[in-house]
Each structure stands twice: as structure tokens, then as C-alpha cells.
LUMNU-853629 format. One record per residue (C-alpha): residue in one letter; x, y negated, z negated. Coordinates in steps of 0.02 Angstrom, whole numbers, padded with zeros to 5 digits, always signed. Layout:
REM LUMNU-853629
AXYZ
...
//
This chain:
REM LUMNU-853629
X+02752+00671+00999
X+02621+00807+00988
X+02439+00738+01006
X+02302+00816+00901
X+02164+00864+01020
X+02040+00867+00875
X+02071+00687+00825
X+01954+00600+00952
X+01814+00725+00912
X+01841+00683+00727
X+01829+00497+00764
X+01663+00529+00856
X+01591+00631+00717
X+01633+00500+00585
X+01560+00365+00691
X+01403+00464+00717
X+01383+00486+00525
X+01410+00305+00490
X+01276+00258+00616
X+01155+00389+00548
X+01190+00334+00368
X+01150+00151+00412
X+00992+00201+00498
X+00934+00298+00344
X+00961+00155+00220
X+00883+00023+00339
X+00704-00024+00293
X+00568+00045+00402
X+00478-00113+00455
X+00295-00111+00506
X+00276-00241+00642
X+00112-00312+00696
X+00122-00246+00878
X+00164-00068+00829
X+00044-00063+00687
X-00102-00096+00800
X-00078+00052+00924
X-00211+00181+00918
X-00290+00115+00755
X-00459+00057+00816
X-00586+00021+00685
X-00532+00073+00509
X-00639+00191+00415
X-00581+00248+00244
X-00726+00358+00205
X-00676+00531+00134
X-00739+00687+00216
X-00730+00835+00094
X-00683+01005+00160
X-00646+01179+00094
X-00483+01130+00019
X-00567+00998-00088
X-00694+01114-00163
X-00583+01140-00314
X-00558+00996-00440
X-00387+00942-00366
X-00464+00808-00255
X-00566+00750-00402
X-00403+00723-00498
X-00328+00622-00355
X-00489+00518-00316
X-00594+00529-00472
X-00778+00517-00438
X-00798+00388-00572
X-00655+00284-00503
X-00513+00196-00586
X-00537+00035-00681
X-00413-00099-00717
X-00420-00235-00859
X-00455-00378-00736
X-00609-00452-00658
X-00645-00527-00486
X-00686-00696-00560
X-00699-00827-00420
X-00558-00753-00314
X-00681-00719-00172
X-00751-00891-00155
X-00578-00963-00176
X-00514-00865-00028
X-00661-00910+00079
X-00646-01100+00031
X-00459-01092+00075
X-00493-01010+00246
X-00383-00851+00217
X-00550-00757+00232
X-00674-00802+00359
X-00831-00737+00278
X-00918-00702+00444
X-00771-00604+00521
X-00744-00511+00361
X-00923-00453+00351
X-00924-00416+00538
X-00780-00298+00520
X-00869-00190+00397
X-01029-00192+00504
X-00928-00126+00653
X-00848+00013+00543
X-01026+00067+00495
X-00983+00022+00316
X-01084-00148+00296
X-01045-00237+00133
X-01157-00195-00013
X-01248-00327-00112
X-01124-00310-00247
X-00980-00334-00127
X-01062-00490-00048
X-01080-00562-00224
X-00897-00527-00262
X-00847-00607-00099
X-00962-00760-00092
X-01004-00798-00269
X-00876-00717-00380
X-00906-00587-00520
X-00852-00563-00700
X-00861-00375-00670
X-00708-00274-00706
X-00622-00208-00549
X-00648-00017-00517
X-00581+00067-00361
X-00674+00217-00303
X-00707+00321-00150
X-00851+00208-00089
X-00757+00033-00108
X-00577+00073-00071
X-00583+00002+00104
X-00669-00157+00043
X-00538-00173-00094
X-00396-00152+00029
X-00449-00300+00135
X-00497-00404-00013
X-00328-00385-00096
X-00238-00389+00067
X-00299-00573+00090
X-00258-00612-00089
X-00082-00547-00080
X-00049-00638+00083
X-00113-00806+00014
X-00054-00804-00167
X+00101-00912-00197
X+00243-00796-00239
X+00430-00791-00245
X+00425-00613-00173
X+00349-00684-00013
X+00452-00840-00011
X+00629-00769-00062
X+00620-00582-00039
X+00629-00448+00100
X+00489-00519+00206
X+00602-00670+00240
X+00764-00572+00238
X+00702-00453+00373
X+00584-00567+00464
X+00709-00601+00602
X+00684-00739+00731
X+00493-00726+00720
X+00497-00749+00531
X+00380-00666+00413
X+00238-00688+00534
X+00283-00533+00642
X+00242-00398+00506
X+00083-00295+00505
X+00033-00378+00340
X+00044-00557+00416
X+00019-00543+00608
X-00108-00402+00574
X-00220-00509+00462
X-00355-00569+00585
X-00496-00610+00460
X-00439-00783+00419
X-00485-00951+00500
X-00344-00980+00617
X-00168-00910+00605
X-00133-00797+00454
X+00038-00880+00422
X-00057-01048+00383
X-00098-00961+00218
X+00061-00868+00182
X+00105-00899-00003
X+00008-01063-00002
X-00124-01044-00139
X-00098-01022-00329
X-00240-00894-00331
X-00156-00796-00477
X-00043-00911-00576
X+00097-00815-00659
X+00234-00861-00790
X+00417-00825-00744
X+00407-00675-00867
X+00253-00614-00775
X+00334-00642-00606
X+00486-00538-00662
X+00373-00395-00720
X+00285-00398-00552
X+00450-00389-00456
X+00518-00251-00572
X+00363-00142-00546
X+00333-00173-00363
X+00514-00134-00327
X+00479+00040-00392
X+00313+00075-00295
X+00320+00151-00130
X+00188+00204-00002
X+00176+00347+00127
X+00161+00241+00281
X+00341+00183+00269
X+00498+00182+00160
X+00478+00009+00092
X+00430-00035-00087
X+00280-00147-00127
X+00410-00283-00161
X+00428-00284+00029
X+00245-00292+00082
X+00265-00279+00263
X+00096-00184+00291
X-00079-00205+00224
X-00060-00069+00086
X+00093-00156+00015
X+00017-00333+00017
X-00145-00272-00062
X-00054-00180-00201
X+00057-00332-00228
X-00100-00437-00264
X-00163-00300-00382
X-00002-00305-00480
X-00001-00488-00488
X-00184-00499-00550
X-00146-00363-00685
X+00007-00460-00743
X-00088-00615-00761
X-00210-00528-00873
X-00076-00465-00988
X-00058-00285-00922
X+00091-00182-00974
X+00217-00103-00862
X+00137+00071-00892
X-00033+00009-00855
X+00028-00069-00690
X+00109+00094-00635
X-00045+00195-00683
X-00151+00078-00580
X-00027+00088-00429
X-00040+00278-00441
X-00227+00276-00418
X-00247+00134-00298
X-00121+00218-00185
X-00215+00380-00207
X-00376+00304-00148
X-00290+00220+00003
X-00193+00376+00046
X-00299+00519-00013
X-00219+00652+00101
X-00037+00613+00048
X-00080+00611-00135
X-00186+00776-00123
X-00021+00849-00056
X+00072+00774-00205
X-00055+00840-00328
X-00035+01012-00255
X+00160+00994-00256
X+00165+00949-00440
X+00029+01078-00493
X+00133+01218-00410
X+00313+01159-00443
X+00305+01081-00618
X+00140+01156-00676
X+00066+00976-00708
X-00100+00904-00657
X-00096+00743-00558
X-00173+00655-00709
X-00037+00710-00820
X+00112+00671-00699
X+00211+00514-00746
X+00147+00370-00634
X+00316+00295-00600
X+00380+00460-00544
X+00240+00489-00427
X+00264+00315-00349
X+00451+00327-00326
X+00538+00334-00162
X+00567+00517-00190
X+00382+00558-00180
X+00278+00413-00122
X+00378+00343+00027
X+00357+00410+00205
X+00516+00513+00191
X+00462+00575+00022
X+00293+00627+00088
X+00380+00724+00226
X+00487+00814+00101
X+00339+00860-00004
X+00246+00931+00143
X+00400+01025+00197
X+00405+01109+00025
X+00223+01151+00028
X+00244+01231+00202
X+00398+01331+00146
X+00303+01400-00005
X+00145+01439+00098
X+00047+01316-00013
X-00020+01203+00118
X-00206+01163+00105
X-00302+01045+00220
X-00317+00882+00127
X-00477+00773+00133
X-00493+00692+00303
X-00488+00503+00313
X-00468+00370+00444
X-00371+00209+00435
X-00200+00134+00458
X-00106-00029+00442
X-00247-00144+00515
X-00408-00223+00463
//
């Protein structure tokens, strides 16, 4: 019988493609150990540059901020009382980053506030950690039955950057994991949160907010839960996700604004929020594709410079 000399090579090629395909569909998991490398103290202040002299950056990070129909209430004091936020450690973190908490932020944290929540360039770092603690502690089927448990491995959900990386609590962060009914939700509201968060991605990985393995995902999960509990619509939640992500990832969303402006002739404000937040544009792979397109078209501009990462 005549042997086909190309058959072994074909088998190798097929096997390689299967492995590659499996790798591409596997979630990119942000583990605590790797998330800490090279981060240092987080600083989310925005440094304008020549590229942001036009109004593009103001579209992405509006000076007036973005307001949601929800207030802080007594969430700050509740989190301090439960221990998921150690007030002294929390305040020290901001002092070390040369961004000491303002009187207004101290009030929100220690006494509560009926003020509506507005994210802006000045408070985005405060809100990132505030909502991170909330998302970690709030009792949720997403945390108890979802991908955090599915992909936790032998170390369980405590090995992710959003859990093992939370060092501003009294004791181990997992002591507070999905333990407090900070934001009570009906079954319908829980379903809405899951639907919306499953479609919201972030540029630091390829996972949706329904898999909150890093601080940004855990924080945005809490924002969506708070909005749902206040009767927000699906569209309002996507709109909020678009701007919260943009304040937390201003460089990536500056690129996106540049992309939609040049490719589709649309301003960032007028681009559909669900589209912006999709895997195609807001995931790590999506952000790389957007940057590649900008480079190929000679449209790259230096986005605003920010610091930060997946740590406190």
C-alpha cells in the first residue's frame, strides 16, 4: 500500500489548529499573583497631552462627569461595619498615591450620602475601589454560581485579582465574598444584571463583567447591581457601563472614539453603548484590533496618559 507522505503533516496541522482554537476561546483569567507584577501604587489621574487638545477626550471623559440615577446611601458605612472596607487602610491607600480622600469622599465612606453618584476625572479612582469592595461583598448568584466558581480551580474564587487582590478589608477578602445583602435585588433584577454584564467587556482581559475576575469587572458589577435595584432600564445600564469603563480606561476608549469617528463618522456620544462595550471592541483582543486598524490607517494619536492596573 502506498503511504501518503503528507498525511502526518496534515494531522500535525489539524492538531495545532485545534489547540489554537481552544486557547482563543478559553477565558483570560486575571490571577492575583500576576496582577500585582509591576503595578505599584495606582494613580488614575489623567495627564492631558497634544492629542487631547481637541474635543475627542472631552467626549470620552466629559468634564462634567456621568451621573447615574442612584445615590450612595449608607453603603459606605455598611461596608466599613461589615469589615470588607478597613477605613484606615482605605484612606492610607489614597494618601500614599498622593490623592487623599476629599471631605465629600470621607462623608460618603464614613457617614453615607444621599447625593446622586457621578463619576468624573477626579473621583474615578475612589469609585473604582469603593465599588470593587461592594461587588466583592454583595450577595450575588453571579459570584456563587458563575464563572468565578467555574474557573476558580483548586484555590477557588479566592485566587483571582478581584478577590486575592483586595487588601483593604479586615482580614481575608474571601471572608466577605458574596456575604452581605448590600444591594437586595428581585429575581427579575438579578436576571437583568446577568444579561447586561454578560455583554460588557473590559480592555484588561477578554472576560465579561459577569466574570469579574479583576477589580474593574467587580466594580462595574456593583454599579450594575445598584442601578438595577433603583429601577434602571437595560439601556441606562449600558450607557453607564460605557462611561464608567471610559473613565477607568481612558486611553483605550480614546482609541475607540478615534476609531468610530473615522470609520463610521460617529461621535463617541452617539455610538451605541452596547456596541462599544461588546467583545468586538471593549475586550483586550478587541482593543488590539482597534489599535491595529488605527495604525494601518495612520490615525494613531497619543491618548491621555494614565496609571493604574488591576490592583488597589
